[in-house]
C-alpha positions as CSV (number, residue, x, y, z in Angstrom):
1,M,29.8,-0.3,-26.8
2,A,27.6,2.1,-24.7
3,E,26.2,1.1,-21.4
4,T,22.5,0.8,-21.0
5,P,21.4,3.4,-18.4
6,S,19.8,1.9,-15.3
7,K,16.2,2.6,-14.4
8,A,17.2,5.1,-11.8
9,E,19.4,7.0,-14.2
10,S,16.8,7.1,-16.9
11,M,14.2,8.3,-14.4
12,R,16.6,11.0,-13.2
13,K,17.3,12.1,-16.7
14,W,13.5,12.3,-17.5
15,V,12.9,14.4,-14.3
16,V,15.8,16.7,-15.3
17,D,14.4,17.2,-18.7
18,H,10.8,17.6,-17.6
19,K,10.8,19.2,-14.1
20,L,7.6,21.1,-14.4
21,R,5.7,18.2,-16.1
22,A,6.9,15.8,-13.3
23,V,5.7,18.2,-10.5
24,G,2.4,18.9,-12.3
25,C,1.7,15.2,-12.9
26,L,2.5,14.4,-9.3
27,W,0.2,17.3,-8.1
28,L,-2.7,16.0,-10.4
29,T,-2.2,12.5,-9.2
30,G,-2.1,13.6,-5.6
31,I,-5.3,15.7,-5.8
32,S,-7.1,13.0,-7.7
33,G,-6.2,10.3,-5.2
34,S,-7.0,12.5,-2.3
35,I,-10.4,13.4,-3.7
36,A,-11.1,9.7,-4.4
37,Y,-10.2,8.9,-0.8
38,N,-12.1,11.7,0.7
39,W,-15.2,10.9,-1.3
40,S,-15.3,7.5,0.3
41,R,-15.8,9.1,3.7
42,P,-19.5,9.9,3.9
43,N,-19.7,12.0,7.1
44,M,-17.7,15.0,5.7
45,K,-19.1,18.1,3.9
46,T,-18.1,18.5,0.3
47,S,-16.2,21.7,1.0
48,V,-14.1,20.0,3.7
49,K,-13.4,17.1,1.3
50,I,-12.1,19.6,-1.3
51,I,-10.0,21.5,1.2
52,H,-8.4,18.3,2.5
53,A,-7.7,17.2,-1.1
54,R,-6.0,20.5,-1.8
55,L,-3.9,20.3,1.3
56,H,-2.7,16.8,0.5
57,A,-1.9,17.8,-3.0
58,Q,0.1,20.8,-1.7
59,A,2.1,18.7,0.6
60,L,2.8,16.2,-2.2
61,T,3.8,19.1,-4.5
62,L,6.3,20.4,-1.9
63,A,7.8,17.0,-1.7
64,A,8.1,16.9,-5.5
65,L,9.8,20.3,-5.6
66,V,12.3,19.2,-2.9
67,G,13.0,16.0,-5.0
68,S,13.4,18.1,-8.1
69,A,15.8,20.5,-6.3
70,M,17.8,17.4,-5.2
71,V,18.0,16.2,-8.8
72,E,19.1,19.7,-9.9
73,Y,21.7,19.9,-7.2
74,Y,23.0,16.4,-8.2
75,D,23.3,17.5,-11.8
76,Q,25.0,20.8,-10.9
77,K,27.5,19.1,-8.6
78,Y,28.3,15.9,-10.5
79,G,26.9,16.4,-14.0
80,T,26.4,13.3,-16.1
81,S,29.8,11.9,-15.1
82,G,29.0,11.7,-11.4
83,P,28.5,8.7,-9.2
84,K,26.3,6.1,-10.8
85,L,23.0,5.2,-9.2
86,T,22.9,1.5,-10.0
87,N,20.8,-1.2,-8.5
88,L,19.2,1.1,-5.9
89,P,15.7,2.4,-5.7
90,L,15.4,6.1,-6.5
91,Y,14.8,7.2,-2.9
92,A,17.8,5.1,-1.7
93,S,20.0,6.8,-4.3
94,F,19.2,10.2,-2.9
95,L,19.8,9.0,0.6
96,V,23.2,7.8,-0.4
97,L,24.0,11.1,-1.9
98,I,22.9,13.0,1.1
99,A,24.9,10.7,3.4
100,K,28.0,11.4,1.3
101,Q,27.4,15.1,1.5
102,C,27.1,14.9,5.3
103,K,30.5,13.1,5.5
104,E,32.2,15.9,3.5
105,C,30.9,18.6,5.8
């Protein structure tokens, strides 16, 4: 009987299979949220609001690319038979992996 993958494992697999889509969706969500936030601030010019939204989205995209690189590194090093990420939030799983790597250095 096959094990049901945990939520973190299924999210990791989706990110591995759809890296560009994940980063693109995160960018779109980031710029939309930033524009919505900046539009609620009435004392800023429209051009400044758009520039701030773009900068926020770029920072979020860089974070998504770093996360995607971490997932890729995990897959290259461990493959699908690597350490299981059970019962931990996704960010905690990456922190555990980083801590293990630091101990090996």
